[in-house]
C-alpha positions in Angstrom: -28.2 -1.1 -20.1 -29.6 -4.6 -20.4 -32.8 -6.3 -21.3 -33.0 -9.6 -19.4 -35.6 -11.8 -21.1 -36.5 -15.0 -19.2 -38.4 -17.8 -20.8 -40.1 -20.5 -18.8 -38.7 -24.0 -19.4 -41.2 -25.7 -17.1 -45.0 -25.5 -16.7 -46.3 -22.3 -15.0 -47.4 -24.4 -12.0 -43.8 -25.4 -11.4 -42.6 -21.8 -11.9 -45.2 -20.7 -9.3 -43.5 -22.9 -6.7 -40.5 -20.6 -6.8 -42.3 -17.3 -7.2 -41.8 -16.0 -3.6 -38.0 -16.6 -3.8 -37.9 -15.0 -7.3 -39.8 -11.9 -6.0 -37.4 -11.6 -3.0 -34.5 -11.8 -5.5 -36.1 -9.1 -7.6 -36.6 -6.9 -4.5 -32.9 -7.2 -3.6 -31.8 -6.0 -7.1 -34.3 -3.1 -7.0 -32.9 -2.1 -3.7 -29.4 -2.1 -5.1 -30.5 0.1 -8.0 -29.6 -2.5 -10.7 -33.2 -3.3 -11.7 -35.3 -0.5 -13.2 -38.5 -2.3 -14.4 -39.8 -5.9 -14.7 -42.9 -7.8 -15.4 -44.5 -10.8 -17.1 -44.5 -11.4 -20.8 -47.9 -11.6 -22.5 -48.8 -14.3 -23.0 -47.3 -15.6 -19.8 -44.3 -17.5 -21.1 -41.6 -15.7 -18.9 -40.7 -12.1 -18.1 -38.6 -9.1 -18.9 -36.2 -7.2 -16.6 -34.6 -3.8 -17.5 -31.3 -3.5 -15.7 -28.5 -0.9 -15.6 -25.4 0.1 -13.7 -23.6 -3.3 -14.0 -21.3 -5.0 -16.4 -22.4 -7.8 -18.7 -20.5 -10.3 -16.5 -22.4 -9.0 -13.4 -25.8 -9.2 -15.2 -25.0 -12.8 -16.3 -24.1 -13.7 -12.7 -27.3 -12.1 -11.4 -29.3 -14.1 -13.9 -27.6 -17.3 -12.7 -28.6 -16.5 -9.1 -32.3 -16.1 -10.0 -34.2 -18.7 -8.0 -36.0 -19.6 -11.2 -32.6 -20.4 -12.9 -31.4 -22.3 -9.8 -34.6 -24.4 -9.9 -34.2 -25.0 -13.6 -37.5 -23.5 -14.6 -36.3 -20.7 -16.9 -33.6 -19.7 -19.2 -32.2 -16.1 -19.9 -31.4 -14.2 -23.0 -29.5 -11.0 -22.2 -29.4 -8.1 -24.7 -27.1 -5.2 -24.0 -27.8 -1.8 -25.5 -26.8 1.8 -25.1 -29.7 3.8 -23.7 -28.7 7.1 -25.4 -32.3 8.5 -25.3 -34.6 8.0 -22.3 -37.5 9.6 -20.6 -36.7 12.1 -17.9 -37.3 9.4 -15.3 -34.4 7.4 -16.7 -32.1 10.3 -17.2 -29.8 9.1 -14.4 -29.0 5.9 -16.4 -28.8 7.5 -19.8 -25.6 6.5 -21.7 -23.3 8.1 -24.2 -22.0 6.6 -27.4 -18.3 5.6 -27.1 -15.6 7.7 -28.7 
């Protein structure tokens, strides 16, 4: 599983110019099942996406295709972790420790 942390690198007003495209991009990845949750950071300096079911290379490619990234208004930090304990809602994406 992945935590995709995006940080704005431009003023929020410039970020807002690309919001519709970003939301459409999010919707596509929710539809494919890759994204599980997302939202703004507080204070509003970027956002967080919880993603699963993809390799790190795929997640990095997805982040590069974000309209915010393409427009140069954000950067990503991707953290991979093994979700070995989850709520019942996330049971389908629960992972096991290797070995």
